[in-house]
N, C-alpha and C positions, 0 to 999 in steps of 0.2 A: 512153332517159336514166331512171333508177329514182329521182329527187328527188321528195322526196315534198310537197317547196315550189314545185316545178312543174308538177307533174301537173294538167291539165286548164284550165296557165293562158294564158290570151291576155293576152300582153304587145304595149301601145305603144312603139316605139321613137325616142325623144325623141332620139337625139343617135349618128351611127351616124361615125366619121370612119377615117381609117390606124391610130388609139391606141388604138380601143376602142366601143364601144358602152355607153349604159346606156334601159333603161327602165323603165316601170312597169307591177305588172302591173293589173288594169281589171277584172278580176271578182270577188274575193278579199276581201269587204265582211271586217271584221276583226272579229272572233267574244270579247269579251273581256268580263268580268263587270265589266271597270270602263270602261269605255269611254264611261260618262254622265265617267267624271273624266278622261278620257285629256281628249274635247270641251273638259275645259272650262277644261281647266291649259293647251289650248291657245287658247280665249281664245276659244272658235265656240256656244259652249254660247247666246249670242246674235242668233244667226243660226235667225230660224225661217225650214222647219224646219228643226228643229238635221239638224247632213250627215252621212252614214253617212262611217266611218276606212276607210279601204282601208291591208292588206298591200302597197307598191309591191314591197319582193321580203326579202330577205336584206341585202342592204347599207347600214350607215349607218339602223338599225332607230329611232334618234333623231332623224334628220331627216325636217323637215314637208315635202312638198312637196306643193303644188298646181298637177293639171292642170287647165286651164281653156278657156273658149271665146277666139279671139284678137284677140275687140274691147275685154278688157283686158289695159292696158303699163303698167311699170310700170319702177321702176328695177332690173335683172334679171334680168329677165322670156326667157326664151328660147320664142322665137321658133319650133314645129316645122315648121308647114306654114300655110296659108294662113284656117285656120279652129278651129287649136285653140295655145295657151301653154304652157309652165314657169313658175310663179313659184314662189321662197322666201321671199321676202324680207317679212318681217313684216305690214308697209306693207296689205297684202292683208288680211290679217283685222280691222283697221281698217274699209277699204273693203271689203268685206261685211258686215260688222254698220252703215254709214250710208247702204245702202243703192249704195256709188257701185262696188263690185268688179263679176269676170263676171258675167252672167247661170248660168251654164253650169258648173258646177264637182267637182272631187274631190279629195279632202283624205287622201292619204296615208302613210304613215310610209314609209322607209324605196325602196330603187328594187333592180333590179337590172342586173347588171353585168358584161361578158364585157373581155378586156384584146386586145392586140393580135391579128386573124385567130380569136381562138377564137370567138365565133357565126356567124364563116363554116366551121368546122371540124365543127361544129353543125350548122348548116343540110345542107350536103355530106356525115354521116351519119343523117339522117336523121330529127333533134332533135326540128327545129324545122319547123313548118308556114308560110309566107311566103302573107301577103292583104296588101290595099291595107287601107289604115286606116276609119273612114268615123267621123267625130262623129259624129252623131247614133247609132248604136253604140257608140259611150264613155259616153255622157250619157248619152240616153233607153230605152235597153235597160233587162229587168231583172237584172241580173247573174242571176237561178237558169238565166235561158235563151239566155245570152251562151255559154257553150261548144258545145250543144246550137248553133242557130244560125250561130254563125262555120261550126263543122263541116261543117254542110249544105252552102254555099257550093262546097265538095270535089266534090257529088259523088258521097262516097261515103255509105258508113253506116263517122262514125269507131268507132263499139265493140269493129268486124273485125277492125281492125288490134289487130297487136299493139302489144307496148313502154309505153311511157307519150308522147308525143309533146304537144309544147306548139306554141300556134299563136302566132307573130311579128311 
């Protein structure tokens, strides 16, 4: 896969069923001159410290999604695992501002999506390497170190491999 969007991307798969898959890139903060404006417009400016905004993937870039610890749940929250959930309900912004929101979270625009059977074919082609999810890794590990740390879990120097596989 020679797609610059997914090169060295770590994707947390949030949903996978017979109709397709959806996930969020977890290691690519949006680097933008207007990041402060985005935070302001999203209503996140009053949260201290101001959160980073992440590029979740190329699909539906105008959609804001918050990946967070599963201790927080409101209408529309998708429980992904015992420890991680996903919310797009705007009420989460107010809850974050007043201290009732999740303790750990990351705000993303867009997501990565695959049609029926697509991700399975890409895995078979060697486009993706799979590893178990780890919420501490998602929320607590520095973004700049995530790719190398994830790659080292395979016991190989991933930089020696050809192509540009991602980790899902």
